MARGUPA-784189 format. One record per atom (N, C-alpha, C, O): x, y, z; residue in three letters. Coordinates in steps of 0.02 Angstrom, whole numbers, plus 50000, padded with zeros to 5 digits. Layout:
MARGUPA-784189
XYZala
...
END
This chain:
MARGUPA-784189
500424994150000met
500005000050000met
500445006250000met
500965006450034met
500245011049962thr
500625017349961thr
500165023149946thr
499615022349921thr
500405028949963glu
500055035049945glu
500415037549882glu
500965040249887glu
500105036749824phe
500465037949761phe
500715045049755phe
501275046049729phe
500335050049776gly
500575056949772gly
501225057849811gly
501685061149788gly
501245054949869gln
501845055149912gln
502435051849876gln
502975054749871gln
502335045649852ser
502885041949823ser
503135045049758ser
503735044549742ser
502695048249720leu
502905051349657leu
503225058149666leu
503675060049628leu
503015061849716asn
503225068849721asn
503725070449776asn
504085075449771asn
503765066449828ala
504175068349887ala
504895069649868ala
505185074649890ala
505195065449827lys
505905066249811lys
506045071949763lys
506625073549749lys
505525075149737ala
505605080549688ala
505765087249720ala
505845092249684ala
505795087649786gly
505935094149817gly
506315093449882gly
506315088149914gly
506625098949902trp
506955099349967trp
506895106449993trp
506785111149955trp
506965107150058leu
506935113750091leu
507605114950126leu
507915110350150leu
507815121150128ala
508425122950164ala
508315129350203ala
507965133950181ala
508625129750261ser
508585135750302ser
509235136550341ser
509535131750365ser
509445142750346arg
509995144250392arg
509715143650463arg
509125144950476arg
510145141750509ile
509955141450579ile
509965148550607ile
510475151950603ile
509405150650633glu
509345157450660glu
509585157950732glu
509925162750751glu
509425152850772tyr
509625152850843tyr
509785145650864tyr
509525140850836tyr
510215145050913thr
510335138650947thr
510275139851021thr
510405145251047thr
510065134551056lys
510045135051129lys
510125128051157lys
509945123151125lys
510385127551218pro
510465120951248pro
509785117751261pro
509305121151280pro
509735111251249ala
509115107551264ala
509095106451339ala
509615105951372ala
508495105851367pro
508425105051440pro
508825099251469pro
509115099851523pro
508835093551435cys
509185087751462cys
509885086951433cys
510375086451470cys
509925086851367asp
510565085651334asp
510515087951263asp
509965088051234asp
511055089951233gly
511055091951164gly
510845099151154gly
510975103451196gly
510525100451097gln
510355107351081gln
509705107651040gln
509495102751010gln
509405113551041ile
508825115051000ile
509065120250950ile
509375125250969ile
508915119150886val
509075124050834val
508415126550805val
507965122550791val
508365133050795leu
507765136050767leu
507905138250695leu
508385141750681leu
507455136050650ile
507535137550579ile
506915141250552ile
506455142650590ile
506915142750488his
506395146850458his
505805143050427his
505365146150399his
505795136550433phe
505205132750413phe
505075127350464phe
505545125050498phe
504455125250470gly
504275120150518gly
503555118050504gly
503405115850449gly
503125118750553ala
502435116650546ala
502055120850494ala
501535118650470ala
502315126650477asp
501995130650423asp
502075127250356asp
501615127350315asp
502645124150342met
502785120850278met
502715113250283met
502535109950234met
502845110450340cys
502895103250348cys
502385100650398cys
502565097750449cys
501755101850383val
501215100150430val
501245092850449val
501225091250508val
501285088450400arg
501275081250416arg
501905079050454arg
501855074750498arg
502475081850437gln
503085079850472gln
503065081950546gln
503325078450589gln
502765087650560cys
502745090250628cys
502185087050670cys
502265086150730cys
501635085250639tyr
501055082850676tyr
500985075250678tyr
500595072650717tyr
501345071650636thr
501295064350636thr
501995061250636thr
502485064750622thr
502035054950651asn
502675051450645asn
502665046950584asn
503105042650577asn
502185047850539gln
502125043650480gln
502455046650418gln
502475043450366gln
502695052750423his
502975056150365his
503675058850381his
503805064750371his
504095054550406glu
504775056750423glu
505165058350359glu
505045055350307glu
505615063050364arg
506025065050308arg
506755065050329arg
506905065450389arg
507185064550281arg
507905064650295arg
508125071850309arg
507955076450271arg
508485072850362leu
508785079350379leu
509535078950367leu
509855073950385leu
509815084250338glu
510535084750329glu
510755091450358glu
510365096250359glu
511375091650380phe
511635097650412phe
512275099750377phe
512705095650362phe
512345106250364tyr
512915109150329tyr
513175115050369tyr
512805118350404tyr
513835116350363asp
514095122350396asp
513905128450355asp
513605127850301asp
514075134350379ala
513875140550347ala
514165141350277ala
513935145650239ala
514675137350260his
514985137750193his
514725132350146his
514945131850089his
514245128350170gly
513945123250127gly
514275116450129gly
514105112150089gly
514735115350174met
515065108850180met
514645104450227met
514465106650282met
514495098350206gln
514075093950247gln
514425092150312gln
515025090550313gln
514045092450366leu
514295090650433leu
514095083450446leu
513525082050462leu
514565078850438ser
514395071850448ser
514805068650504ser
514575063950536ser
515405071050515glu
515835068150566glu
515955073150623glu
516105079050610glu
515885070850685pro
516035075350741pro
516785077050743pro
517195073350716pro
516955082550775ser
517655084550782ser
517745087350853ser
517265087750891ser
518355089350869ala
518485092250935ala
518085098750943ala
517835100150998ala
518025102650889glu
517645108950893glu
516895107850890glu
516505111850916glu
516695102150859arg
515975100750851arg
515835093450871arg
515785089150828arg
515775092250936pro
515625085450958pro
514915083350938pro
514485087550925pro
514805076850935leu
514155074150918leu
513645076250971leu
513785075951031leu
513055078450949ala
512535080750995ala
511855078350972ala
511745077150913ala
511405077551020lys
510705076351004lys
510415083150984lys
510505088051020lys
510075083350927val
509825089650899val
509065089350892val
508785084550865val
508735094450917gln
508025095450905gln
507965101350857gln
508255106650868gln
507595100250802val
507525105450751val
506825108450758val
506325105050747val
506795114950776ala
506165118450787ala
506055123550732ala
506525126550706ala
505415124350715gly
505225129250664gly
505075136050694gly
505185137150754gly
504815140650653pro
504725147650674pro
504075149250709pro
503975154850732pro
503625144450714leu
502965146050742leu
502995145950818leu
503455143150848leu
502495149050849cys
502515150350921cys
502115145250961cys
501685147051001cys
502255138750949phe
501925133650990phe
502365127450993phe
502795126350951phe
502245123351043gln
502665117551058gln
502665112251004gln
503135108151002gln
502165112050960gly
502135106950908gly
502565108250847gly
502565104250801gly
502925113850846asp
503305115650786asp
504015112850789asp
504505116550794asp
504065106250786phe
504705102750785phe
504725097850727phe
504265093850719phe
505255098250686leu
505345093250633leu
505615086850662leu
505455081350637leu
506015087350714thr
506275081350748thr
506485083150819thr
506685088850833thr
506445078150861his
506705078850930his
507315074550941his
507625074750994his
507505070650891asp
508025065650904asp
508535064650848asp
508755059050836asp
508725069950814ala
509265069450765ala
509925069350801ala
509975071650858ala
510435066750768glu
511115067150794glu
511545070450741glu
511495068750682glu
511955075150762ala
512385078750715ala
512955081850755ala
512905082650816ala
513495083650720pro
513995087750754pro
513665094150780pro
513195096550748pro
513895096750835met
513595102750865met
513495108150811met
513955109750773met
512895110850809leu
512715115750757leu
512785122850784leu
512715124050844leu
512915127550738leu
513015134450756leu
512535138950717leu
512275136950665leu
512405144850743arg
511995149750707arg
512325150950639arg
512925152050634arg
511915150850586gly
512175151850519gly
512285145350481gly
512335145450420gly
512335139750517asp
512365133250483asp
511705132050447asp
511235135850456asp
511675126850407ile
511095125650364ile
510785118850379ile
511135113850387ile
510115118750384val
509725112550391val
509375111350325val
509045115850299val
509445105350297val
509105103450235val
508625097750251val
508815092750282val
508005098550230leu
507495093350237leu
507405090350167leu
507165093750122leu
507595084050159arg
507515080550096arg
506795078050089arg
506415078250137arg
506625075850030asp
505965072750017asp
505395077550033asp
504885075450060asp
505475083850015ala
504965088950032ala
504545091049972ala
504225096249974ala
504525086949920gly
504145088749861gly
503405087249867gly
503025089049822gly
503195084049920ala
502485082449929ala
502245085149996ala
502605084650046ala
501655088049996asn
501325090250058asn
501715095650096asn
501705095750158asn
502045100150061thr
502355105850094thr
502005112150071thr
501615115050108thr
502145114450010met
501825120549985met
501065119649980met
500695124349992met
500835113649963ser
500115112549955ser
499745112850022ser
499135114050023ser
500095111750077leu
499775111950143leu
500025117850184leu
499945117850245leu
500315122850152phe
500615128450187phe
500115131650235phe
499525132750217phe
500345133150295ser
499915136250346ser
500095143550355ser
500685145350358ser
499605147850359arg
499715154950369arg
499715156850444arg
499615162650461arg
499815151950487his
499865153250559his
500375158750571his
500915158650540his
500215163450613cys
500655169150629cys
500775173650568cys
501285177050564cys
500305173650521leu
500335177750460leu
500965176350419leu
501265180950391leu
501165170150416arg
501755168150377arg
501615169150303arg
501065167650279arg
502105171650266gln
502055172250194gln
502365166150161gln
502865163450185gln
502075164050105val
502325158250069val
503015160050039val
503085165250007val
503515155750048pro
504175157250021pro
504215155949946pro
503755153049917pro
504755158049916ala
504875156849845ala
505005149449833ala
505225145849878ala
504875147349772ala
505055140449751ala
505515141149691ala
505385145149645ala
506055137349691tyr
506555137649638tyr
506625130849604tyr
506515125649636tyr
506805130949542gly
506965124849506gly
507675125549480gly
507925131149472gly
507985119949465tyr
508665120249438tyr
508795114249393tyr
508465109149397tyr
509285115149350arg
509505109849305arg
510225107949325arg
510605112149347arg
510375101649316thr
511055099349331thr
511355096049269thr
510995093949224thr
512005095549269ser
512365091649219ser
512975088749253ser
513175090949307ser
513265083849221val
513865080649249val
514465085049230val
514595086149171val
514815087349281gly
515385091749269gly
516035087849275gly
516065081849265gly
516565091549290glu
517225088549298glu
517205083349354glu
516835083949402glu
517605078249346glu
517675072849395glu
517015069049405glu
516925065549455glu
516545069749357gly
515925065949360gly
515435068249412gly
514965064549428gly
515525074149440lys
515075076749492lys
514505080749460lys
514605084149410lys
513915080149491leu
513355084249468leu
513465091549486leu
513675093049542leu
513335095949439glu
513395103049450glu
512745106449430glu
512435104649380glu
512535111449468val
511955115349450val
512155120049394val
512635123749400val
511775119849338thr
511935123949281thr
511455129749271thr
511615134649237thr
510855129349301asp
510365134549289asp
509865134649347asp
509595129449365asp
509735140549375trp
509225141549426trp
508655145549396trp
508765150049357trp
508035143849415gln
507455147649392gln
506975148649450gln
506875144149491gln
506675154549453val
506155155749502val
505515152749474val
505265154849422val
505235147749509leu
504615144649488leu
504015148349517leu
503485148649486leu
504115151249576lys
503585155049609lys
503935160149654lys
504345158349696lys
503755166449645lys
504065171649687lys
503815171149758lys
503265168549771lys
504215173549804ala
504015173749875ala
503425178549882ala
503385183649849ala
502975176749926glu
502405181049940glu
502635186949983glu
503005186050031glu
502425192949965asp
502605198750006asp
502055200050057asp
501535196850057asp
502185204750102leu
501715206150156leu
501035208350130leu
500525206450158leu
501035212350076glu
500395214650049glu
499975208950023glu
499375208650036glu
500275204349985ser
499875198749958ser
499665194050014ser
499125191150012ser
500085193250065gly
499895189250123gly
499315192350160gly
498865188850182gly
499325198950166ser
498775202450199ser
498135202150159ser
497585201950186ser
498205202250092arg
497625201750048arg
497255195150060arg
496635194950054arg
497615189950076his
497295183450092his
496795184250148his
496265180950148his
496955188550196trp
496515189450254trp
496015195150244trp
495625196650290trp
496005198150185gly
495535203550171gly
495745210150200gly
495325214550209gly
496395210950214leu
496625217050247leu
496845222350197leu
496905228250215leu
496955220450134cys
497155225250082cys
496675224450023cys
496625218949995cys
496345229650005asp
495895229549946asp
496055235049899asp
495735235649847asp
END
């Protein structure tokens, strides 16, 4: 049994956010706050049936996979921007200690993100981008072209949704 929309579309998209804040977790590890959460990832935040792969990168785009003396392995909770306790993508990731400005990537985000976007806290819908790749030197995939598929919603268009601008 499968949900065909999920299986066909999930791998077609990903989300990325710089880490805005970090703070120690009450018991162990850390909580990192990013710019998307339950507003974009309703099913991931509210159920345990739609888990997605999380990846962590430093501020320069290098993947953080191995702990080091400067960045020991830590339990990481990834929290979104909304103002309630349910806005967590995960409570139990493990990664080298993360810093403000590092990047969180949520893989498999091509299904049930933009289509279920929540305007909680008057959030505006972010931009959506597409890109093309080709095989470059050393056989690595390289991005060759970026395109704006949908512009970010501005405050006026977000307010128009609520009938505040006519």
